[in-house]
C-alpha positions as CSV (number, residue, x, y, z in Angstrom):
1,X,-8.1,-9.2,-47.7
2,X,-6.4,-11.9,-45.5
3,X,-3.8,-14.2,-47.0
4,X,-4.7,-17.8,-46.8
5,X,-2.2,-20.6,-47.1
6,X,-3.0,-23.4,-49.5
7,X,-3.9,-25.8,-46.6
8,X,-6.3,-23.0,-45.0
9,X,-7.9,-22.6,-48.4
10,X,-8.4,-26.3,-48.8
11,X,-9.7,-26.5,-45.3
12,X,-12.4,-23.8,-45.9
13,X,-13.2,-25.3,-49.3
14,X,-13.9,-28.7,-47.9
15,X,-15.9,-27.2,-45.1
16,X,-18.1,-25.3,-47.5
17,X,-18.4,-27.8,-50.4
18,X,-19.2,-30.9,-48.1
19,X,-21.2,-28.7,-45.5
20,X,-19.1,-29.9,-42.6
21,X,-19.6,-28.8,-39.0
22,X,-16.0,-29.3,-38.0
23,X,-12.7,-28.1,-39.4
24,X,-11.2,-30.7,-41.7
25,X,-7.5,-29.7,-41.0
26,X,-6.3,-33.2,-41.3
27,X,-8.0,-33.7,-44.6
28,X,-6.6,-30.5,-46.0
29,X,-3.1,-31.3,-44.8
30,X,-3.1,-34.7,-46.2
31,X,-4.3,-33.5,-49.6
32,X,-1.7,-30.8,-49.6
33,X,1.1,-33.2,-48.7
34,X,0.0,-35.8,-51.3
35,X,-0.1,-33.2,-54.1
36,X,3.0,-31.2,-53.2
37,X,5.4,-33.3,-51.2
38,X,5.1,-36.8,-52.6
39,X,7.9,-38.1,-54.7
40,X,8.2,-41.1,-57.0
41,X,9.1,-44.1,-54.9
42,X,7.4,-42.8,-51.7
43,X,5.2,-45.3,-49.9
44,X,1.5,-44.6,-49.3
45,X,-0.5,-46.1,-46.4
46,X,-4.2,-45.9,-46.7
47,X,-5.8,-46.2,-43.2
48,X,-9.2,-46.5,-41.8
49,X,-9.2,-44.7,-38.4
50,X,-5.9,-44.5,-36.6
51,X,-4.9,-48.1,-36.3
52,X,-6.3,-50.1,-39.3
53,X,-4.0,-50.0,-42.3
54,X,-6.1,-51.0,-45.5
55,X,-3.6,-50.8,-48.2
56,X,0.1,-50.2,-48.7
57,X,1.5,-49.2,-52.0
58,X,4.7,-47.6,-53.6
């Protein structure tokens, strides 16, 4: 059995659950970073696309 990292597992899960035809690597990485690397006091930018910032929060 092949070892999957947490990000790879999330990527495959997103693809299966949402029936995606692309690899959601950015979605998986963002979820991993949010749940494992965020600390109290960090800033969060919620964006639409690559240029439009919708919300900034701390």
